[in-house]
C-alpha positions as CSV (number, residue, x, y, z in Angstrom):
1,X,0.1,-13.1,7.6
2,X,3.7,-13.3,8.6
3,X,6.3,-14.3,6.0
4,X,7.5,-17.9,6.5
5,X,11.2,-18.7,6.5
6,X,10.8,-20.5,3.2
7,X,9.2,-17.4,1.6
8,X,11.9,-15.2,3.1
9,X,14.6,-17.5,1.7
10,X,13.0,-17.5,-1.7
11,X,12.8,-13.8,-1.8
12,X,16.4,-13.4,-0.6
13,X,17.5,-15.8,-3.3
14,X,15.6,-13.9,-5.9
15,X,17.5,-10.8,-4.9
16,X,20.8,-12.6,-5.1
17,X,20.0,-13.9,-8.6
18,X,19.1,-10.3,-9.6
19,X,22.6,-9.3,-8.2
20,X,21.1,-7.0,-5.7
21,X,24.1,-5.4,-4.0
22,X,22.6,-5.1,-0.5
23,X,21.5,-8.8,-0.6
24,X,24.8,-9.8,-1.9
25,X,26.6,-7.8,0.8
26,X,24.7,-9.6,3.4
27,X,25.4,-12.9,1.8
28,X,29.2,-12.2,1.9
29,X,29.0,-11.2,5.5
30,X,27.2,-14.4,6.4
31,X,29.7,-16.7,4.6
32,X,33.0,-14.9,4.3
33,X,34.6,-16.3,7.5
34,X,33.5,-19.8,6.8
35,X,34.8,-19.8,3.2
36,X,38.1,-18.2,4.3
37,X,38.5,-20.8,7.0
38,X,37.7,-23.6,4.6
39,X,40.2,-22.3,2.0
40,X,42.9,-21.9,4.7
41,X,42.4,-25.6,5.8
42,X,42.8,-26.7,2.2
43,X,45.6,-24.4,1.1
44,X,47.5,-24.1,4.4
45,X,48.4,-20.4,3.8
46,X,46.6,-17.4,5.1
47,X,47.6,-15.2,2.2
48,X,46.5,-17.8,-0.4
49,X,43.3,-18.4,1.4
50,X,42.4,-14.7,1.5
51,X,43.1,-14.4,-2.2
52,X,41.1,-17.5,-3.2
53,X,38.2,-16.6,-0.9
54,X,37.9,-13.2,-2.7
55,X,38.0,-15.0,-6.0
56,X,35.3,-17.4,-4.9
57,X,32.9,-14.5,-4.1
58,X,33.6,-12.8,-7.4
59,X,32.8,-16.1,-9.2
60,X,29.6,-16.5,-7.1
61,X,28.4,-13.0,-7.9
62,X,28.9,-13.6,-11.6
63,X,27.3,-17.1,-11.5
64,X,24.3,-16.2,-9.2
65,X,21.9,-15.4,-12.1
66,X,22.4,-19.0,-13.3
67,X,21.9,-20.6,-9.9
68,X,18.9,-22.9,-10.3
69,X,18.4,-23.8,-6.7
70,X,18.8,-27.6,-7.3
71,X,21.1,-27.7,-4.2
72,X,21.4,-25.6,-1.1
73,X,23.0,-22.2,-1.7
74,X,25.7,-23.0,0.9
75,X,26.5,-26.3,-0.8
76,X,26.8,-24.6,-4.2
77,X,29.1,-22.0,-2.5
78,X,31.4,-24.7,-1.0
79,X,31.6,-26.5,-4.4
80,X,32.8,-23.3,-6.0
81,X,35.3,-22.8,-3.2
82,X,36.6,-26.4,-3.5
83,X,37.1,-26.0,-7.3
84,X,39.0,-22.7,-6.7
85,X,41.2,-24.4,-4.1
86,X,42.0,-27.3,-6.3
87,X,42.9,-24.9,-9.2
88,X,45.1,-22.9,-6.9
89,X,46.9,-26.0,-5.5
90,X,47.5,-27.2,-9.1
91,X,49.0,-23.8,-10.0
92,X,51.2,-23.7,-6.9
93,X,52.5,-27.1,-7.7
94,X,53.3,-26.1,-11.3
95,X,55.2,-23.1,-10.0
96,X,56.8,-24.8,-7.1
97,X,60.4,-23.6,-7.8
98,X,59.2,-20.0,-7.8
99,X,57.1,-20.0,-4.7
100,X,58.0,-18.5,-1.3
101,X,58.9,-20.9,1.5
102,X,55.4,-20.8,2.9
103,X,53.9,-22.0,-0.4
104,X,56.7,-24.5,-0.9
105,X,55.6,-26.1,2.4
106,X,52.1,-26.5,1.0
107,X,53.3,-28.6,-2.0
108,X,56.0,-30.6,-0.1
109,X,54.1,-32.5,2.5
110,X,57.2,-34.5,3.6
111,X,58.7,-31.3,4.9
112,X,55.6,-30.0,6.6
113,X,55.6,-29.9,10.4
114,X,59.3,-30.9,10.7
115,X,60.2,-27.9,12.6
116,X,57.2,-28.3,14.9
117,X,57.7,-32.0,15.5
118,X,61.4,-31.5,16.3
119,X,61.1,-28.4,18.4
120,X,61.7,-28.9,22.2
121,X,58.6,-27.5,23.8
122,X,58.8,-26.0,27.3
123,X,55.8,-25.7,29.6
124,X,56.4,-22.0,30.1
125,X,56.3,-21.4,26.4
126,X,53.2,-23.4,25.3
127,X,50.8,-25.7,27.1
128,X,50.4,-29.2,25.8
129,X,46.9,-28.5,24.6
130,X,48.2,-25.7,22.4
131,X,51.0,-27.8,21.1
132,X,48.6,-30.5,20.1
133,X,46.2,-28.0,18.5
134,X,49.1,-26.5,16.5
135,X,50.3,-29.9,15.4
136,X,46.8,-31.0,14.5
137,X,46.5,-28.1,12.1
138,X,49.8,-29.1,10.6
139,X,48.8,-32.8,10.3
140,X,45.6,-31.9,8.5
141,X,47.6,-29.9,6.0
142,X,49.8,-33.0,5.4
143,X,46.9,-35.2,4.5
144,X,46.3,-36.3,0.9
145,X,44.2,-33.8,-1.0
146,X,41.2,-36.0,-1.2
147,X,41.3,-36.9,2.5
148,X,41.8,-33.3,3.6
149,X,38.9,-32.0,1.4
150,X,36.4,-34.4,2.8
151,X,37.6,-34.3,6.4
152,X,37.5,-30.5,6.6
153,X,34.0,-30.5,5.1
154,X,32.7,-33.0,7.6
155,X,34.6,-32.5,10.9
156,X,35.4,-28.8,10.7
157,X,32.6,-27.3,8.6
158,X,30.1,-29.9,10.0
159,X,28.4,-30.6,6.7
160,X,26.3,-33.7,6.2
161,X,27.5,-36.6,4.1
162,X,24.8,-35.7,1.6
163,X,26.1,-32.1,1.3
164,X,29.7,-33.4,0.9
165,X,28.5,-35.8,-1.8
166,X,27.0,-32.8,-3.7
167,X,30.0,-30.6,-3.3
168,X,32.6,-33.2,-4.3
169,X,30.5,-35.3,-6.7
170,X,31.6,-38.5,-4.9
171,X,29.5,-41.4,-3.9
172,X,28.7,-41.8,-0.2
173,X,31.0,-44.8,0.3
174,X,34.0,-43.0,-1.1
175,X,33.3,-39.9,1.1
176,X,33.0,-42.0,4.2
177,X,36.1,-44.0,3.3
178,X,38.2,-40.9,2.8
179,X,37.0,-39.3,6.0
180,X,37.7,-42.5,8.0
181,X,41.2,-42.9,6.6
182,X,42.0,-39.2,7.4
183,X,40.7,-39.7,11.0
184,X,42.8,-42.8,11.4
185,X,45.9,-41.0,10.2
186,X,45.4,-38.1,12.6
187,X,44.6,-40.5,15.5
188,X,47.9,-42.4,14.9
189,X,49.8,-39.1,14.9
190,X,48.2,-38.0,18.1
191,X,48.9,-41.3,19.8
192,X,52.6,-41.0,18.8
193,X,52.6,-37.5,20.2
194,X,51.0,-38.7,23.5
195,X,53.5,-41.5,23.8
196,X,56.4,-39.2,23.4
197,X,55.0,-36.5,25.8
198,X,53.2,-38.6,28.4
199,X,50.0,-36.7,27.4
200,X,46.8,-37.8,29.1
201,X,44.2,-36.3,26.7
202,X,43.6,-35.9,23.0
203,X,41.5,-33.1,21.3
204,X,37.9,-33.8,21.0
205,X,35.9,-33.7,17.7
206,X,38.0,-35.0,14.8
207,X,40.1,-37.4,16.8
208,X,37.3,-38.8,18.9
209,X,35.5,-39.8,15.7
210,X,38.5,-41.9,14.5
211,X,37.6,-44.5,17.1
212,X,33.9,-44.6,16.1
């Protein structure tokens, strides 16, 4: 009889708990891009995201034998990543005066995006769509931490509300409220951009949901 998906998943998880190197290597390959992207969206720095993502997988490898399977493996992984990102942001804020300019921009939201917002764009340099995409990334980085964390999990990582509740430990109403506020903030910024540039379209996905 062919092995079912559930049986395969259980066997794979057993190997992970036993810290089987081949199974763990596959696990890293499956999730490394998603975790790096998530860390980047939270931290706003490629270098920091790369370092934190590596730390996440080290922590996961150490903790795997204790994973009880009470939540999805991916949900557990995102929870660890979120905690690492929070710790890193706290560290960066404590060391603000000693950070490079890139890291200073992470901890000083009022300065983020100023250069982009004030730069005179030319059609031969960048299309409007790319302008808006770049600004959208910057605006996400400017959101309050709690709004950014939930928005990224929902609208970029496409996790369910239940998964986000498990990752953040927040009740459903709080999760939905934070996501809604973040979407509204982004929608307002896009409308301001469109008004100033006579744009005719806004990016789909996150912004479309702000009107829902």
